[in-house]
KEBA-35378 format. One record per residue (C-alpha): x, y, z. Coordinates in steps of 0.001 Angstrom, whole numbers, plus 524288, in hexadecimal, padded with zeros to 5 digits. Each point is the difference from the previous one (the first is absolute). Layout:
BEGIN
XYZ/...
//
This chain:
BEGIN
569EAB8EE8B5B74/7F7B8800F77F3AC/7F4DE809E77FF96/802668068D80D08/7F49E809997FDBA/7F6D57F4547FEEB/805217FA2880C9A/7FE8480D32806A6/7F1C2800AE7FBD4/7FD387F2C48060B/80706803F980C6A/7F7FA80C7880123/7F36D7F8BB7FD6C/802D07F52F809C2/80383809A480AC5/7F3C48081B7FDBB/7F77E7F3CF8009D/806A87FB6B80C75/7FDF780D2380687/7F1BE8007D7FC20/7FDBD7F2518054C/805F98042E80CED/7F57480A7580109/7F4EF7F6567FDF5/7F9A47FC4D80D12/801E67F1AE80389/7F9EB7F72380A2E/806817F75080A0B/802697F5FB7F53B/807E780A1A7F847/7F5DF7FFB07F512/7FA1E80CB37FABB/7F3488046A80636/7F609800B97F518/802717FDBA7F1A1/8080C809CC7F85D/80383800637F198/80C3E806D47FB26/7FED1805117F1FF/80D0A803D07F9F3/800B5808B47F3FE/8097F7FC037F579/8030B80E6D7FDCE/7FE4A80A7E80A3A/7F57180A237FD58/8064D80D7680129/7F81D809D8807D6/800C580EA77FDEF/7FE798069580D31/7F86980B147F99B/7F5197F6447FD3B/7FE077FC1E80E3D/806D7809FD808BF/7F7D68070680A78/7F26F7FB507FC29/7F3AD8068E804E3/7FAAA7FA7680CA2/7F2F680234806E9/806ED8074680AFB/8072F809277F6C4/80E147FC41802A0/80A778052A7F6F5/7F621803F87F5B6/7F9C080978809A4/80C828053B80622/805D3803807F2D4/7F3DA806077FA32/8021980D227F94D/7FA3580BF6806C5/7F2B4804DB7FB53/7FFBF809317F455/8007380E82802A8/7F31A8073280049/7FB588029C7F239/809807F6547F9E2/7FAE87F4B27F7EF/8000F7F341807C2/809EC7F5ED7FB98/801217F17D8024C/809067FC4580B2A/80B137F8627F96F/803C67F95980CBA/7F2317FB2A80225/7FED67FB447F1F0/80CC37F8AD80195/7FB957FA2380CF0/7F3147FB7E7FA1F/807047F9DD7F470/809367F8C78093E/7F4647FB0C807FF/7F93E7FB197F3BC/80C1B7F8EE7FB0C/802237FA2080D78/7F2137FAD07FFCB/802B37F9A87F2CE/80C547F97E80510/7F8E37FACC80BFF/7F5607F9C27F79D/809CD7F6AC7F9D0/7FAAF7F2158001D/809847F4D77FDBD/7FE207F1B07FCDC/804617F5BC809D0/80C807F91D7FBDA/808347F5658062C/80CFF8039D7F9B1/8013380DE98052D/7FCA0805F27F2CA/7F92880D1C7FEA5/7F40F7FD697F7AB/7F409808437FD55/7F3607FA427FACB/800697FF697F11B/7F2C78068D7FEA8/802F980A6980A09/7F9A27FFD580D6C/7FFAA80A4F80A94/7FFC37FE7F80EB3/7F5D580A7C802A0/7F6B47FA8C7F5D3/800B87F24D805C1/7FE3C804FC80DEF/7F43B808527FC48/7F99D7F43C7F991/8025D7F7BB80C32/7FA2780A4B80907/7F403801147F769/7FDA97F15980098/802D57FD5F80E6F/7F3B47FB4780700/7FF217FB4480E1D/7F9517F30C80220/7F25A80077805DC/80000807BD80CC1/7F9CE7F85D80B51/7F390805778060A/802298080280C59/7FBF47F9B280CC4/7F3CB804B880712/80867805B880AE4/808398082E7F688/7F3BE804D17F90D/7F9D78041B80D01/80C388073F80473/80124807137F305/7F19F804017FFD5/80047804F580E1C/80BEF808837FD13/7FA058054C7F380/7F378803FD80707/807DF8089380949/806038072D7F490/7F536800377F5B2/7F1438014E7FF84/7F70C7F5467FAF8/7F5358010F7F5F2/7F1E07FB8E80174/803D37F1D77FD0C/80AC18000E80A40/80B30800797F615/80C0F8082F802D0/7FFF580D1C7F8DD/80E7E802E37FE65/7FCC280D887FAB3/7F9DC8045680CD0/808C6800C780BFB/7F9D57FFD980D7A/8002280C8880820/809657F9228094B/809BE7FD657F51C/7FE7B80DAF7FA37/802718063C80D30/80BF37F7638020C/805CD804727F309/7FD6980E4F80383/8065E7FE8A80D62/80BCC7F8C27FA7C/8022B80B0E7F649/7FEE1809F780B1C/80ACF7F90380785/808C38002E7F3F1/7FD4C80E887FDD3/803178034B80E33/80CFA7F8B47FF29/8035B8071C7F35C/7FCDE80D3B80629/808F57FCB080B6F/80B377FC5A7F6D8/7FE8E80C487F7A5/7FF79808CD80BF1/80C2E7F98F8058A/80767801FB7F33F/7FC4180E657FF74/804188020F80E22/80D3E7F9917FE02/803C98095A7F50B/7FB0D80C368071F/808408035680C0F/7F4DD807E680611/7F5F27F51E7FE79/809D17F5D380454/800E4806BC80D31/7F1677FE1280286/7FE617F2B47F95D/800717F7CE80C81/7F3F28076A804A8/7F992802317F2C2/801337F1917FC7F/7F6397FC6080A8D/7F504805E47F7CC/8033E7F77C7F453/8025F7F4188087E/7F284801968062D/7F9D0800187F278/8067D7F2F87FD0F/7FB637FA6E80D07/7F1EE804A07FE4B/7FF457FA927F244/805597F2DA80485/7F67D7FF9080B9A/7F48A8027A7F6DC/8049A7F5227F6EB/800BF7F61F80B24/7F3618043C806CE/7F7897FFD67F3C3/801377F1AD7FC56/80DD87FE6F7FAA9/801C57F2E3806B9/7F3907FA827F9F2/80350804CA7F251/80E327FBAD80084/7FC227F28D804EF/7F6E07FE617F459/80ABD804757F6A9/809A47F67980626/7F66B7F4C27FE41/7FE35802F97F191/80EA2801C47FDC4/803557F36C8070A/7F6C67F7317F84D/808BC7F9DE7F5E1/7FDCF7FDB47F19B/8066A7F4E97F84D/80E72802A57FDEC/7FF2E7FCB17F188/7F53B809E67FD51/806F880AAA80792/80D7E7FE4F7F9EB/7FAE27FE7E7F231/7F88B80CB4801E4/80C15806CC8055F/8084E7FAFC7F4BA/7F664805797F610/7FFDA80CE280744/80EF4800DA7FFAF/7FFFF7FCDF7F172/7F67A80B197FD5E/8073780990808DD/80D517FDD37F9D8/7FBBC800397F1C7/8043B80DDB7FD1A/8000B8093A7F47F/80E3D7FE357FC3A/7FD607FF097F171/7FFE880E987FD17/7F6E58042C7F50F/7FC457F1E97FD1D/7F36E7FCB080743/8024C7F48A808E9/806687FC4180CC2/80C877F8E880372/8029E7F97580D27/80A028079F807D9/80C557F8B380413/80D2E803B680575/80D957FA0F8008C/808DB7FFC280BCD/80A328050D801B0/7FBC080C657F939/80DDA802597FAF4/7FFFD7F3377F865/80104806A77F2B4/809A880A9A8041B/80DE87FAF87FE39/8058080C338068C/7F9407FCE880CF5/807947F4F88065E/7F8F77FF2A80D10/7FC437F20980371/806337F99D7F40A/809897F4CC8012B/80C6A7FE1C7F837/8051D7F3E97F95A/80DFB7FE837FB57/804F07F50D7F75C/80E6F7FE047FCD2/807D77F5777F958/801787F88F80CC6/7F1107FF91800F3/7FD667FA347F2A6/80C0E7F7CD7FD18/7F86D7F38480344/7F55B803BE7F645/800507FE437F156/7F66F8026F7F51D/7FA8F7F24280059/7FE447FD2980E70/7FBB98071F80C3D/7FE2C7FB9A80E01/7F2DA8070C80092/7F47A7F8C37F9FA/7F99D80D177FD30/80C23805187F926/800E57F3837F807/7F1A1801447FC21/801F480E277FBFF/80BF67FBF97F842/7F7EF7F6247F845/7F54C809EC7FD19/8098F80A947FBE7/806A17F6957F6B4/7F3247FBF57F9DC/7FBF780E477FE77/80CD8803BC7F9C1/7FF687F5BE7F572/80EC37FF617FFCD/804097F76280B31/802B9807F480BFD/8027380D797FA6C/7F8878058880BB5/809FB7FA5380957/8091180B987FF2B/7FFCE80C757F815/7F63F7FF9A7F4C7/7FA14808FE7F5F4/7F1F77FD0F7FCCA/7F5E58052F7F688/7F35F7FCDC7F90D/800A17F9167F2F2/7FC07809297F521/7FC9580A90809AD/7F4217F8CF80523/7FD3E7F65980A89/7F4A67F7EB804E1/80516800E080DDC/7F6FE7FF5D80BA8/801E680AD880A1B/808E4807CA7F702/80BA17F6DF7FEFF/7FF327F53B80A2F/7FA217F4D57F83A/803F0803407F242/7FF777F4F27F65D/803B68078E7F3B8/80AF28084A805B1/80DD07FCB57FBF8/80B44802458094C/80C75804697F95C/80C8380084807EA/80B828088F7FC78/806877FC6980CDA/80A887F5E980214/7FDA77FF3880EB7/80EAA7FF888020A/8007680A2F80ACE/806B07FABC80C37/8017E8034180E6C/7F2EF807198009D/7FBBB807C780BEF/7F13E8022C8005C/7F89480892809A6/7F1648025880085/7F4E080400808F4/7F43E7F750801C7/7F3787FFBB807BD/7F3067F8E68012D/7F52C809F07FDD3/7F2A77FD64805E9/7F348802887F8CC/7F5248058380891/7F22F7FF607FAAC/7F625805DA809A1/7F5187FBCF7F6C7/803797F186800D1/7FB567F9B580CB5/806967F2BA7FF93/7F9437FC0180CC2/7F45F7FB9F7F7E6/807FD7F4AA7FAA1/800A57FA2B80DA5/7F13F8000E80218/7F7947F3D880040/7F1997FDF27FCED/7FED5807627F33B/7FF507FCF57F187/8026E806CB7F31A/7F415801EC7F76D/7FFA87F68A7F47F/80D297FA39803B4/804C67F347805B9/808BD7FE9280BE6/80E2A8044D7FE52/7FC6A808837F451/808D080AB48055C/80B7F7F7958044B/802947F21080429/80A3A804C3809B7/80B7E7F8EE7F9A2/80B148035D7F6E3/800AD7F3797F801/7F1407FEE57FE5D/7FE9680CDF7F8C4/80D53802437F9D9/7FF7D805217F20C/7F12C7FF8580051/7F5EC80A637FC98/7F4D27F8E5806AB/800318069980D6B/7FACA80DC080205/80AA4804CE80946/809DE7F56480377/80A67809228057B/8024680E4080382/80D058070A7FDB2/80406805CB80D1D/80DFC804907FDC5/809A78023A7F504/80EC07FFE17FFD5/806AE80C5B7FB4E/80E51801337FC0B/805D580DA77FF4C/80CA5807437FD66/8080F7F4F87FA43/80EA3802447FE44/808DE7F64A7F909/80E988028B800A9/80C527F95F7FB3A/80CDD803987F9B3/7FEFB7F3F37F755/7F459802657F71E/806047F9287F448/7F9528028C7F30C/7F31A802A88071B/805B780CE680499/80083804CA7F1E6/7F1DA7FC3F7FDC5/7FB8A806AB80C80/8077F80C417FC3A/7F88F8004B7F334/7F3237FE7480719/8020D8087F80BFB/80D31806B17FF3F/801C480EAF8006E/802908006F7F145/7F4047F8447FC48/7FCD0807017F334/7FEFE7F8257F382/806897F42D805F8/7F5097FF45809DC/7F5DA800DE7F537/8068E7F4B97F8FD/800057F81A80C7E/7F1A7802E880193/7FD3A7FA247F2BC/807CE7F404803BE/7F75A7FE8F80BE5/7F3BB8011E7F7E9/7FCA080C978074B/7FBA77F77780B1B/809A98017A80B05/80AE07F9E9807CC/800047F7CA80C50/8088C7F91C809BD/7F7647F43780216/7F346804C5805D7/8057E80DAC8027E/7FB80808527F498/806EB80CA47FCD7/7F9DD803DD7F330/80492803217F257/805D980C897FAFA/7F3BA8079A7FCE6/7FE3C80C7C807C5/7F6637FEA480B17/7F2E0805EA7FC89/7F40E8032E80812/7F7D37F5477F9EB/7FCEA7F3D9807B6/7FC3B7F2B77FAD3/7F4CC7F81E80581/8005D7F1488008E/7F4EF7FA1F7F848/7FB697F74380B02/803458074F80C66/7FD3D80DBC7FADF/80A08805968095D/809C380A277FBF9/80E547FC7E7FE55/80A62806677F7F4/803AC7F9347F370/80C137F75D80005/805B3808F37F58C/8004A80B9E8094D/80D8F8055A802DE/7FE0A8023080EA0/80CC880713801E1/808DF7F4107FF44/80E38804287FEF6/80D127F9567FDD5/80CF7806CD802E9/809007F4F27FC0C/800327F99680D5E/7F26180132805DD/7F2E67FD5F7F9A7/7F5FD807DA807F7/7F1987FC837FEB4/7F806809D7807E5/7F18D7FEE0802AD/7F7117F541804C6/7FA9E7F3F07F964/7F6857F59680432/806077F2877FEB6/7F64F7F705806F9/7F2CB7FF14806D9/7FCAB7F8B380C8D/7F1CE7FB7F800FE/7F75A7F911809EA/7F7747F4947FC16/7F1D2802E080376/7FA177F5DD80958/7F6847F6177FA3D/7F38D8079A7FD23/7F4897FEF58007D/7FDF07F3AC807E8/7F25B7FD727FABD/7F9327FF367F2CB/7F521809737FCDA/7F4507F8268053A/7F7DC804BD7F47F/808AC7F9987F5C7/7F9B47F48E7F8F1/804937F2E28052D/
//
């Protein structure tokens, strides 16, 4: 079989796609529920776990448990390195979760050429959401509301409700309710003290009656002094509904404000807090919950570099060939680099037009055995309330209907017209790849130069051959020969942190096994936003 590494890549890709599709909910007609878009990267984006591991969370979490003890008395205070690291991880996670992708029909990963961000689009939508005219309340509802308000608040000389002046009945109710709460708290504290003191514990069954009587007297006073009347008025006011649209839009704006946090360090400004599940997604040493995929010669013998039974794999094959500029060099082992040391690539290296891909591989390795871990990671954004996209009876200021999304894939593919056509919800991560064979052919010599134990000057020469860009097995990127540094590169459009493709990332080759540790993002899975809004702004000129 010619180009077995290329066939293995297609086999891996097809199996991953099949497994992801099996996890997509389907209806009784076996069709997916909702509309999802799969966006495959031509080259995986390597992730350094130090960039995202153990981020700060509002409840403390790992960042709080591992905090250094306070400085000794008289010692100069020092920054907590664990907390600084946790805050940096939270900030980089927020950048990753703001990634906004264009809708495509061919499974291609594509960012907007001019650079767009999910949080910016969502903020603009919230600011422009306006409920349609709210109908006037009926006379009966108005009368019930006014009667309840008069029980709780005083009226002025004109008979209007003065919400700053509670009635004596309401004030007394609040005082009595607080007295009941205090009596219950006193009972609980006294019980706790008695249980840890053997002497007091002996007399607690008798002593408790005094505290219990205080609770009873406070409750009797609450009931006798008008609690029923006050609580009935409160129930009336709480049960009178407001339009769903107005309420949920208000709640969505409140959540947006609450979750815009100061994650930007010394730079004034806020960033919306997000998290990724599972939390061990970037830690290749934590294997809990991750699935394994194994591909051997028997799995890929019916594949070749030109054909694949998976439409998605075939589409990726076409894109990788067009990116390479040399007819399928990405289908198998490849060395790639930027022409002249520069590149006009979008999102670091995904959509490069000026990069040249130079291959020093023959792809004549045979009988490959490939193992890897994979998992679909879920993005959680507490600041994004997607319920608002299912509301009716609202419009977007100065916009026509469907300005956000038309609810379809084909209608907005490769278009910049819509404000927020889809939202990335998950991404596919591949980790801890191992490729083994005893028949590496001439590719074994090349890999030894790149990643063997005696790398030295031979490795440097190989790096120049690769254009200092890196090496890949199809979409699995395992970097060039440069030592891994602490710097991180930001994609021009997405502004999220990913390690450069030239990072070393600890890849090793011992003559039989090529080990590629670490995690890399290889695809995103997004939901199409329902058609929104359903009405034009009524103030637009006709």
